[in-house]
C-alpha positions as CSV (number, residue, x, y, z in Angstrom):
1,M,0.0,0.0,0.0
2,A,2.9,2.3,0.8
3,M,4.4,1.6,-2.5
4,L,1.1,2.3,-4.3
5,A,1.0,5.6,-2.4
6,A,4.5,6.4,-3.4
7,A,3.7,5.6,-7.1
8,K,0.7,7.9,-7.0
9,K,2.9,10.6,-5.5
10,A,5.5,10.1,-8.2
11,G,2.7,10.5,-10.8
12,V,3.4,7.2,-12.5
13,L,0.0,5.7,-12.0
14,G,-1.0,7.1,-15.3
15,G,1.8,5.4,-17.1
16,L,1.5,2.0,-15.3
17,A,1.9,-1.0,-17.5
18,V,0.5,-4.2,-16.2
19,A,1.3,-7.4,-17.7
20,S,-1.4,-9.5,-16.1
21,G,-3.2,-10.9,-19.1
22,L,-5.4,-7.9,-19.3
23,G,-3.3,-6.2,-21.8
24,T,-1.0,-3.2,-21.6
25,V,-2.3,0.1,-20.5
26,A,-0.5,3.4,-21.3
27,Y,-1.8,6.6,-19.8
28,C,-1.0,10.0,-21.1
29,E,-1.7,13.2,-19.3
30,P,-4.5,15.1,-20.9
31,D,-2.4,18.3,-21.1
32,S,0.6,16.7,-22.7
33,K,1.0,17.7,-26.3
34,Y,3.6,15.1,-27.3
35,F,4.6,11.6,-26.2
36,D,6.7,11.7,-23.0
37,P,9.0,8.6,-22.6
38,E,9.9,9.6,-19.1
39,A,6.5,8.6,-17.9
40,L,7.0,5.2,-19.4
41,E,10.3,4.9,-17.7
42,R,8.8,6.0,-14.4
43,G,6.1,3.4,-14.9
44,A,8.5,0.6,-15.6
45,K,10.5,1.6,-12.6
46,A,7.5,1.6,-10.4
47,L,6.5,-1.8,-11.8
48,R,9.9,-3.2,-10.9
49,E,9.5,-1.8,-7.4
50,I,6.1,-3.3,-7.1
51,N,7.3,-6.7,-8.3
52,Q,10.1,-6.6,-5.8
53,S,7.6,-5.7,-3.0
54,P,6.1,-8.5,-0.9
55,Y,2.7,-6.8,-1.3
56,A,2.5,-6.9,-5.0
57,K,-0.1,-9.5,-5.2
58,K,-2.3,-7.7,-2.8
59,V,-1.9,-4.5,-4.8
60,F,-3.0,-6.3,-8.0
61,E,-6.0,-7.8,-6.2
62,Q,-7.0,-4.4,-4.8
63,I,-6.6,-2.9,-8.2
64,K,-8.8,-5.6,-9.7
65,A,-11.3,-5.1,-7.0
66,Q,-11.4,-1.3,-7.7
67,E,-11.7,-2.1,-11.4
68,A,-14.6,-4.5,-10.6
69,T,-16.2,-1.8,-8.4
70,K,-15.9,0.7,-11.2
71,Q,-17.4,-1.8,-13.7
72,A,-20.3,-2.3,-11.3
73,E,-20.8,1.4,-10.9
74,L,-20.6,1.8,-14.6
75,K,-23.3,-0.9,-15.1
76,A,-25.5,0.8,-12.4
77,K,-25.1,4.1,-14.2
78,E,-25.8,2.4,-17.4
79,A,-29.0,0.9,-15.9
80,E,-29.9,4.3,-14.6
81,F,-29.2,5.8,-18.0
82,K,-31.5,3.1,-19.6
83,A,-34.2,3.8,-17.0
84,E,-34.0,7.5,-17.7
85,A,-34.0,6.8,-21.4
86,E,-37.1,4.6,-20.9
87,K,-38.7,7.4,-18.9
88,A,-37.8,9.9,-21.5
89,A,-39.3,7.6,-24.1
90,I,-42.4,7.2,-22.1
91,Q,-42.7,10.9,-21.5
92,H,-42.0,11.5,-25.2
93,E,-44.8,9.0,-26.0
94,R,-47.1,10.6,-23.6
95,V,-46.4,14.1,-25.0
96,R,-46.9,12.7,-28.5
97,W,-50.2,11.1,-27.6
98,E,-51.3,14.3,-25.7
99,E,-50.4,16.4,-28.8
100,Q,-52.3,13.9,-30.9
101,R,-55.3,14.1,-28.6
102,K,-55.2,17.9,-28.7
103,A,-54.9,17.8,-32.4
104,M,-57.9,15.4,-32.7
105,Q,-59.9,17.6,-30.3
106,Q,-59.1,20.7,-32.2
107,D,-60.0,18.8,-35.4
108,S,-63.3,17.8,-33.8
109,Q,-64.0,21.3,-32.6
110,Q,-63.2,22.7,-36.1
111,K,-65.5,20.1,-37.6
112,A,-68.2,21.0,-35.0
113,Q,-67.8,24.7,-35.8
114,L,-67.9,24.0,-39.4
115,A,-71.1,21.9,-39.0
116,Q,-72.6,24.7,-36.9
117,Y,-71.6,27.3,-39.5
118,Q,-73.1,25.1,-42.2
119,D,-76.3,24.7,-40.1
120,E,-76.4,28.4,-39.6
121,L,-76.0,29.0,-43.3
122,A,-78.7,26.4,-44.0
123,R,-81.0,28.0,-41.4
124,K,-80.4,31.5,-42.9
125,R,-81.0,30.1,-46.4
126,A,-84.2,28.5,-45.1
127,E,-85.2,31.7,-43.4
128,A,-84.4,33.7,-46.6
129,E,-86.4,31.2,-48.6
130,H,-89.2,31.3,-46.1
131,E,-89.2,35.1,-46.2
132,K,-89.2,35.1,-50.0
133,Q,-92.1,32.6,-49.9
134,R,-93.9,34.7,-47.4
135,A,-93.4,37.8,-49.6
136,R,-94.6,35.8,-52.6
137,N,-97.6,34.6,-50.6
138,A,-98.3,38.1,-49.4
139,E,-98.0,39.4,-52.9
140,L,-100.3,36.6,-54.1
141,V,-102.8,37.4,-51.4
142,A,-102.6,41.1,-52.3
143,L,-103.2,40.2,-55.9
144,Q,-106.1,38.0,-54.9
145,D,-107.5,40.7,-52.7
146,E,-107.1,43.2,-55.5
147,S,-108.8,40.8,-57.9
148,H,-111.5,40.2,-55.4
149,R,-112.0,43.9,-54.9
150,R,-112.2,44.5,-58.7
151,Q,-114.6,41.7,-59.0
152,E,-116.7,43.1,-56.2
153,A,-116.5,46.5,-57.7
154,E,-117.6,45.1,-61.1
155,R,-120.3,43.1,-59.4
156,A,-121.5,46.2,-57.4
157,Q,-121.4,48.3,-60.6
158,I,-123.4,45.7,-62.5
159,A,-125.8,45.4,-59.6
160,A,-126.1,49.2,-59.5
161,Q,-126.8,49.2,-63.3
162,I,-129.4,46.5,-62.9
163,E,-130.9,48.3,-60.0
164,A,-130.9,51.6,-61.9
165,E,-132.5,49.9,-64.9
166,R,-135.1,48.2,-62.6
167,R,-135.9,51.6,-61.0
168,A,-136.1,53.2,-64.3
169,T,-138.4,50.5,-65.5
170,E,-140.5,50.7,-62.4
171,A,-140.6,54.5,-62.7
172,Y,-141.7,54.2,-66.3
173,K,-144.3,51.7,-65.4
174,A,-145.5,53.9,-62.5
175,G,-145.6,56.8,-64.9
176,L,-147.7,54.8,-67.3
177,E,-150.0,53.6,-64.6
178,K,-150.3,57.2,-63.3
179,E,-151.1,58.4,-66.7
180,V,-153.7,55.7,-67.2
181,Q,-155.3,56.5,-63.8
182,R,-155.3,60.2,-64.6
183,E,-156.9,59.5,-68.0
184,R,-159.4,57.2,-66.3
185,A,-160.1,59.8,-63.6
186,L,-160.6,62.5,-66.2
187,A,-162.9,60.3,-68.1
188,E,-164.9,59.4,-65.0
189,A,-165.0,63.1,-63.9
190,E,-166.2,64.2,-67.3
191,G,-168.8,61.4,-67.2
192,R,-170.1,62.5,-63.8
193,T,-170.0,66.2,-64.9
194,A,-172.1,65.4,-67.9
195,E,-174.5,63.3,-65.8
196,R,-174.9,66.1,-63.3
197,R,-175.4,68.7,-66.0
198,A,-178.0,66.5,-67.5
199,N,-179.8,65.9,-64.0
200,A,-179.1,69.4,-62.5
201,D,-182.7,70.1,-61.7
202,L,-183.2,66.7,-60.0
203,Y,-180.1,67.2,-57.8
204,R,-181.1,70.7,-56.9
205,S,-184.6,69.7,-55.8
206,E,-183.2,66.8,-53.6
207,L,-180.7,69.1,-51.9
208,A,-183.4,71.7,-51.2
209,Q,-185.6,69.0,-49.6
210,K,-182.7,67.7,-47.4
211,L,-181.9,71.3,-46.2
212,E,-185.5,72.0,-45.4
213,E,-185.8,68.8,-43.3
214,E,-182.6,69.6,-41.4
215,R,-183.7,73.1,-40.6
216,R,-187.1,71.9,-39.4
217,R,-185.5,69.3,-37.0
218,L,-183.1,71.9,-35.6
219,V,-185.8,74.5,-34.9
220,E,-187.9,71.9,-33.1
221,G,-184.9,70.9,-30.9
222,I,-184.2,74.5,-30.0
223,N,-187.8,75.2,-29.2
224,T,-188.0,72.1,-27.0
225,V,-184.8,73.0,-25.0
226,F,-185.7,76.6,-24.4
227,G,-189.3,75.6,-23.5
228,N,-188.0,73.3,-20.8
229,L,-185.5,75.9,-19.5
230,G,-188.2,78.5,-19.5
231,A,-190.6,76.2,-17.5
232,A,-187.9,75.3,-15.0
233,A,-186.9,79.0,-14.6
234,A,-190.6,79.9,-14.1
235,G,-191.0,77.2,-11.5
236,L,-187.8,78.4,-9.6
237,L,-188.9,82.0,-9.7
238,G,-192.3,81.1,-8.5
239,D,-191.0,79.0,-5.6
240,R,-188.6,80.9,-3.4
241,D,-187.4,77.8,-1.4
242,R,-186.5,75.9,-4.4
243,L,-184.6,79.0,-5.8
244,L,-182.6,79.3,-2.5
245,A,-181.9,75.5,-2.4
246,A,-180.6,75.6,-6.0
247,V,-178.4,78.6,-5.4
248,G,-177.0,77.1,-2.2
249,G,-176.4,73.7,-3.8
250,A,-174.5,75.4,-6.6
251,S,-172.4,77.4,-4.1
252,L,-171.7,74.4,-2.0
253,L,-170.7,72.4,-5.0
254,A,-168.3,75.1,-6.1
255,L,-166.9,75.4,-2.6
256,G,-166.5,71.6,-2.3
257,V,-164.6,71.4,-5.6
258,Y,-162.3,74.2,-4.7
259,G,-161.8,73.0,-1.1
260,A,-161.1,69.5,-2.2
261,R,-158.5,70.7,-4.7
262,E,-156.7,73.0,-2.3
263,G,-157.0,70.4,0.5
264,T,-155.4,67.7,-1.6
265,R,-152.6,70.0,-2.6
266,V,-151.9,71.0,1.0
267,A,-152.2,67.4,2.2
268,G,-149.8,66.3,-0.5
269,K,-147.3,68.9,0.5
270,A,-147.6,67.9,4.1
271,V,-147.2,64.2,3.3
272,D,-144.2,64.9,1.1
273,R,-142.7,67.2,3.8
274,W,-142.9,64.6,6.6
275,F,-142.7,61.3,4.7
276,G,-141.0,62.1,1.4
277,T,-137.4,62.3,0.5
278,P,-135.8,65.2,-1.4
279,R,-134.8,64.7,-5.0
280,L,-131.1,65.2,-4.3
281,V,-130.9,62.4,-1.8
282,R,-129.7,59.1,-3.4
283,E,-129.6,56.9,-0.3
284,T,-130.8,57.4,3.3
285,S,-131.3,55.4,6.4
286,R,-134.0,57.7,7.7
287,R,-137.4,56.1,8.3
288,P,-140.1,58.8,8.7
289,L,-142.4,56.7,11.0
290,L,-139.4,55.6,13.1
291,G,-137.7,58.9,13.3
292,L,-139.0,59.9,16.7
293,R,-136.4,61.6,18.9
294,A,-135.0,59.2,21.5
295,A,-132.5,59.8,24.2
296,P,-129.2,58.6,22.8
297,G,-127.1,56.3,24.9
298,S,-123.3,56.6,25.3
299,K,-121.0,54.0,23.8
300,S,-117.9,52.7,25.3
301,A,-114.5,52.8,23.5
302,E,-114.7,49.0,23.0
303,A,-118.2,49.3,21.4
304,V,-116.9,52.0,19.0
305,R,-113.9,49.9,18.2
306,R,-116.1,46.9,17.5
307,D,-118.3,49.0,15.1
308,F,-115.3,49.8,13.0
309,S,-113.7,46.4,13.1
310,D,-114.5,45.6,9.4
311,I,-113.4,49.0,8.1
312,V,-109.6,49.0,7.3
313,L,-108.0,52.4,7.4
314,E,-104.5,53.7,8.2
315,P,-104.1,53.3,12.0
316,R,-104.0,57.0,12.9
317,L,-106.9,57.8,10.6
318,Q,-108.9,54.9,12.0
319,D,-108.3,56.1,15.6
320,H,-109.3,59.7,14.5
321,V,-112.5,58.4,12.9
322,R,-113.4,56.4,16.0
323,A,-112.7,59.4,18.1
324,L,-115.0,61.5,15.9
325,A,-117.7,58.9,16.2
326,A,-117.5,58.9,20.0
327,V,-117.4,62.8,20.0
328,T,-120.5,63.0,17.7
329,A,-122.4,60.5,19.9
330,N,-121.6,62.4,23.0
331,T,-122.4,65.7,21.3
332,K,-125.8,64.4,20.4
333,R,-126.4,63.1,23.9
334,H,-125.6,66.4,25.5
335,G,-127.6,68.4,22.9
336,A,-124.6,70.4,21.7
337,P,-124.1,71.6,18.1
338,F,-122.4,69.1,15.7
339,R,-119.1,69.7,13.9
340,H,-118.9,69.6,10.1
341,M,-116.2,67.4,8.4
342,L,-114.2,67.2,5.2
343,F,-113.1,63.8,3.8
344,Y,-110.6,64.0,1.0
345,G,-108.4,61.5,-0.8
346,P,-108.3,59.3,-3.9
347,P,-111.4,57.4,-5.1
348,G,-112.3,54.1,-3.4
349,T,-110.4,54.8,-0.1
350,G,-113.5,54.3,2.2
351,K,-114.8,57.9,2.6
352,T,-118.5,56.9,2.1
353,L,-118.2,53.7,4.1
354,A,-116.5,55.6,7.0
355,A,-119.3,58.2,6.9
356,K,-122.0,55.6,7.0
357,R,-120.4,53.8,9.9
358,L,-119.7,57.1,11.8
359,A,-123.4,57.9,11.5
360,R,-124.5,54.4,12.7
361,T,-122.0,54.4,15.6
362,S,-123.0,57.9,16.8
363,G,-126.8,57.1,16.5
364,L,-127.5,59.4,13.6
365,D,-129.4,58.8,10.4
366,Y,-127.4,59.4,7.2
367,A,-128.3,60.6,3.7
368,I,-126.0,60.5,0.7
369,L,-126.0,63.2,-2.0
370,S,-123.9,63.6,-5.1
371,G,-122.6,67.0,-6.2
372,G,-122.9,65.9,-9.8
373,D,-126.8,65.9,-9.3
374,V,-126.8,69.6,-8.5
375,A,-125.3,71.1,-11.7
376,P,-128.1,69.8,-14.0
377,L,-130.8,71.5,-11.9
378,G,-129.6,75.0,-12.9
379,G,-131.7,77.7,-11.2
380,G,-133.7,75.0,-9.3
381,A,-130.7,73.9,-7.4
382,V,-131.1,76.5,-4.7
383,T,-134.7,75.3,-3.9
384,Q,-133.6,71.7,-3.8
385,I,-130.7,72.4,-1.5
386,H,-133.0,74.3,0.9
387,D,-135.6,71.5,0.8
388,T,-132.8,69.0,1.6
389,F,-131.6,71.0,4.6
390,D,-135.2,71.5,5.8
391,W,-135.7,67.8,5.5
392,A,-132.5,67.1,7.5
393,E,-133.6,69.5,10.2
394,R,-136.8,67.5,10.7
395,S,-134.9,64.3,11.5
396,G,-135.7,63.1,15.0
397,K,-132.4,61.3,15.6
398,G,-130.2,63.8,13.9
399,L,-128.8,63.4,10.3
400,L,-125.4,63.0,8.8
401,L,-125.5,64.6,5.4
402,F,-122.8,63.1,3.2
403,I,-122.1,65.1,0.0
404,D,-119.9,63.1,-2.4
405,E,-118.1,64.8,-5.2
406,A,-118.6,68.1,-3.4
407,D,-116.2,70.0,-5.8
408,A,-118.8,69.5,-8.6
409,F,-120.9,72.5,-7.3
410,L,-118.8,73.9,-4.4
411,S,-115.8,74.9,-6.5
412,R,-114.1,78.2,-6.4
413,R,-116.1,81.2,-7.6
414,G,-115.0,82.7,-10.9
415,A,-116.1,84.3,-14.1
416,G,-117.0,80.9,-15.7
417,M,-119.4,79.9,-12.9
418,S,-123.1,79.9,-13.9
419,E,-125.7,81.7,-11.9
420,G,-127.3,78.5,-10.9
421,M,-124.0,77.1,-9.4
422,R,-123.3,80.4,-7.8
423,G,-126.7,80.3,-6.2
424,A,-126.3,76.7,-5.0
425,L,-122.9,77.6,-3.5
426,N,-124.4,80.6,-1.6
427,A,-127.3,78.4,-0.4
428,M,-124.8,75.8,0.9
429,L,-122.8,78.5,2.6
430,F,-125.9,80.0,4.2
431,R,-127.1,76.7,5.6
432,T,-123.7,75.8,7.0
433,G,-122.8,79.2,8.3
434,D,-123.8,78.4,11.9
435,Q,-123.4,75.2,13.8
436,S,-126.5,73.0,13.9
437,R,-127.9,70.6,16.5
438,D,-130.0,68.8,13.9
439,F,-127.5,67.7,11.2
440,V,-123.7,67.3,10.5
441,V,-122.4,67.9,7.0
442,V,-119.6,65.7,5.7
443,L,-118.1,66.7,2.3
444,A,-116.1,64.2,0.3
445,T,-113.8,65.2,-2.6
446,N,-110.9,64.0,-4.6
447,R,-109.7,67.5,-5.3
448,P,-109.8,69.6,-2.1
449,A,-107.9,72.4,-3.7
450,D,-110.8,73.0,-6.1
451,L,-113.2,73.8,-3.2
452,D,-114.2,77.4,-2.5
453,P,-112.2,78.8,0.5
454,A,-115.5,79.7,2.2
455,V,-116.6,76.1,2.0
456,I,-113.3,74.9,3.5
457,D,-113.6,77.5,6.3
458,R,-117.0,76.0,7.2
459,M,-115.5,72.6,7.9
460,D,-114.3,71.9,11.5
461,E,-112.4,68.7,10.7
462,A,-110.4,67.6,7.7
463,L,-109.4,64.0,7.3
464,E,-107.2,62.6,4.5
465,F,-108.0,59.1,3.2
466,A,-104.8,57.8,1.6
467,L,-104.3,54.6,-0.4
468,P,-103.8,51.6,1.8
469,A,-100.3,50.4,2.7
470,A,-99.2,46.7,2.5
471,D,-100.6,45.8,5.9
472,E,-103.9,47.5,5.2
473,R,-104.2,45.8,1.8
474,R,-103.5,42.4,3.5
475,R,-106.4,43.0,6.0
476,I,-108.7,44.2,3.2
477,L,-107.9,41.1,1.1
478,D,-108.6,38.9,4.2
479,I,-112.0,40.6,4.7
480,Y,-113.2,40.3,1.1
481,F,-111.7,36.8,0.6
482,D,-113.7,35.6,3.6
483,R,-116.9,37.4,2.4
484,Y,-116.7,36.7,-1.3
485,I,-115.0,33.3,-1.4
486,L,-115.1,31.4,1.8
487,K,-118.7,32.5,2.7
488,A,-120.1,32.4,-0.8
489,G,-123.3,30.4,-0.9
490,T,-124.1,31.2,2.7
491,A,-126.2,33.9,4.2
492,Q,-123.1,36.1,4.8
493,G,-121.9,35.8,1.2
494,G,-121.0,39.0,-0.6
495,A,-121.1,40.2,-4.2
496,G,-124.5,38.7,-4.9
497,A,-123.4,35.2,-3.8
498,G,-125.5,34.9,-0.6
499,S,-127.9,32.1,-0.2
500,N,-131.7,32.7,-0.2
501,T,-132.8,33.1,3.4
502,G,-136.5,33.1,4.4
503,A,-139.5,31.5,2.9
504,F,-140.5,34.5,0.7
505,A,-136.9,34.8,-0.7
506,R,-136.8,31.1,-1.5
507,L,-140.2,31.2,-3.1
508,G,-139.3,34.3,-5.2
509,A,-136.0,32.6,-6.3
510,W,-138.0,29.5,-7.2
511,F,-140.5,31.5,-9.3
512,R,-137.5,33.2,-11.1
513,G,-135.9,29.8,-11.7
514,R,-132.9,30.5,-9.4
515,G,-131.6,28.0,-7.0
516,D,-129.2,28.4,-4.1
517,V,-125.7,29.6,-4.8
518,D,-123.0,26.9,-4.7
519,R,-120.2,27.0,-2.3
520,I,-116.6,27.6,-3.6
521,A,-113.9,25.0,-3.0
522,V,-110.5,26.5,-2.3
523,K,-107.3,24.6,-3.1
524,G,-103.8,26.0,-2.6
525,V,-104.8,29.6,-1.8
526,D,-103.4,30.3,1.6
527,G,-102.0,33.2,3.6
528,A,-98.7,33.2,1.7
529,L,-100.6,33.7,-1.6
530,L,-102.6,36.5,0.0
531,D,-99.3,38.1,1.2
532,E,-98.1,37.9,-2.4
533,A,-101.3,39.5,-3.6
534,A,-101.0,42.3,-1.0
535,A,-97.4,43.0,-2.1
536,A,-98.3,42.9,-5.9
537,T,-101.3,45.3,-5.5
538,E,-99.2,48.4,-4.6
539,G,-101.3,51.5,-5.3
540,F,-104.7,49.7,-5.2
541,S,-107.5,51.4,-3.4
542,G,-109.9,49.5,-1.1
543,R,-112.6,49.5,-3.8
544,E,-110.2,48.0,-6.4
545,L,-109.2,45.2,-3.9
546,A,-112.9,44.5,-3.4
547,K,-113.5,44.4,-7.2
548,F,-110.5,42.1,-7.5
549,M,-112.1,39.6,-5.1
550,A,-115.4,39.9,-6.8
551,S,-113.7,39.1,-10.2
552,V,-112.1,36.1,-8.6
553,Q,-115.6,34.9,-7.4
554,A,-117.0,35.5,-10.9
555,A,-114.2,33.6,-12.5
556,V,-114.7,30.7,-10.1
557,Y,-118.4,30.6,-10.8
558,G,-117.7,30.8,-14.5
559,S,-115.6,27.6,-14.3
560,K,-117.0,24.1,-14.5
561,D,-116.4,22.9,-11.0
562,A,-116.5,26.1,-8.9
563,V,-112.9,25.4,-7.6
564,L,-110.4,28.2,-6.8
565,D,-106.8,27.1,-7.1
566,A,-103.5,29.0,-6.9
567,P,-102.9,29.3,-10.8
568,M,-106.3,30.8,-11.3
569,F,-105.8,33.2,-8.4
570,R,-102.4,34.3,-9.8
571,R,-103.7,34.7,-13.3
572,L,-106.5,37.0,-12.2
573,L,-104.0,38.9,-9.9
574,D,-101.7,39.5,-12.9
575,M,-104.6,40.6,-15.0
576,K,-105.9,43.1,-12.4
577,V,-102.4,44.5,-11.8
578,G,-102.1,45.1,-15.6
579,E,-105.5,46.7,-15.7
580,H,-104.5,48.9,-12.7
581,A,-101.3,50.0,-14.5
582,Q,-103.4,50.8,-17.6
583,R,-105.8,52.9,-15.7
584,R,-102.9,54.8,-14.0
585,A,-101.6,55.5,-17.5
586,F,-105.0,56.9,-18.5
587,M,-105.1,59.1,-15.4
588,A,-101.5,60.2,-15.7
589,P,-102.3,63.4,-17.7
590,E,-104.8,64.4,-15.0
591,L,-102.3,63.7,-12.2
């Protein structure tokens, strides 16, 4: 080993020559440019030293072992190189197949795009052909229509010609007949004239005899009448009692006729005054025979709340109306003057219903007027207004006078106002100038700004009835769904769907061929759907919601089985929402 180390240090390992059956190995330094014999000499020298060494055999064995190790390492590296090569080949194959797959995919995409493009071209060609065919069909139809119109025009022209010829023929025929009749009449007249001329003396003597007979009968009748009258007059003048009785009877007869006429007129006025209703009143709860004044009783807050339970208003407005009902009832009970009110807001928001319920809760009668009925009366409007207020003052229980559409005749005074409307306005201002203990006036209008300032000054309370919010709409839908749908066919059913109660009602319905109303079966319409309807009916008034439920009832009764389900309800809801939007579009210029 020491010798091997010495040989390495001497640099002769590269020039070592081994004669061991493996051949001769000569090693040259990589940097040497030419052959160096010294290295060979040094190698030979080292070989001699090794041969002379006792460890030479071990050195050769060690060198062989190192050579075998290197050979094994080389084989391992070769195996690694082969494995890497196989991996590289596999990777190369994978990349090749991936590229091939992508190429195939791109090819299929291109083919699909090409097919789609071809389909699009085919569709466009088909559409173009269809459009051309449609244009040709339209042109053909137009030509056919034109041909039909020409034929109709020719037919009408021919018919007109035929009609004109027929009329001309008829006119010619009528002229001929008229000429023949005239000639015949002239001939007959000439014949009669000739006959009368020939028999003139005979006709004259007959006429003289007839006239003499008529004169004789007339003279005899006159002599008879005057003879009887003269005898009666002579009898009356000769008998004083009979004369006085005749004169008294005639006087009493005349007095009876005049008294009966005047008494009938006065009695008619009295009956109309106490039992009649003024012409302007459209609806009233007043009953003349039951209108005796009675001591009103006070109502508790709970009773007032119960009276307004089925009227849905905005919470603060509902509390205000209840308070006014309680105040009006207490005012009547204490005999104090009433306070006049103004209700304003969009149509269908419950003004009339609230006024009726306020009158009933406070113990008053009510009467409903329309301002639109005053304008046609002209100059007679003043008399009718005074008659209405006089009639209201005669109410034994007190009267709530509700005037709807008050702006129709109580608008601002101006140059364009007629004398009749000006007189009606002045009459209204005169009758409401002071507080009254007999009546309370409630004006309702959609346009409060159009009212005359003096009219607004007469009103002690002003309440705005706005469109219902979502919560109010939900409650209104509940009320009318219960009344028009769930209770249809019962005594409490609304919108004309109540059952016939009582023997006379059932008998009348039987004579008219009408049976009891069927009940409505409800499937799938629940609170969630009513919530949806309340949300969808934004901007609806209470009247519109009631009409919506009435239309649902009508649609159900128009179906075969009288069954209300969710699709039908939603279809009607969408239809009514569309109609509401259309009406709002109609009203937009006015708003």
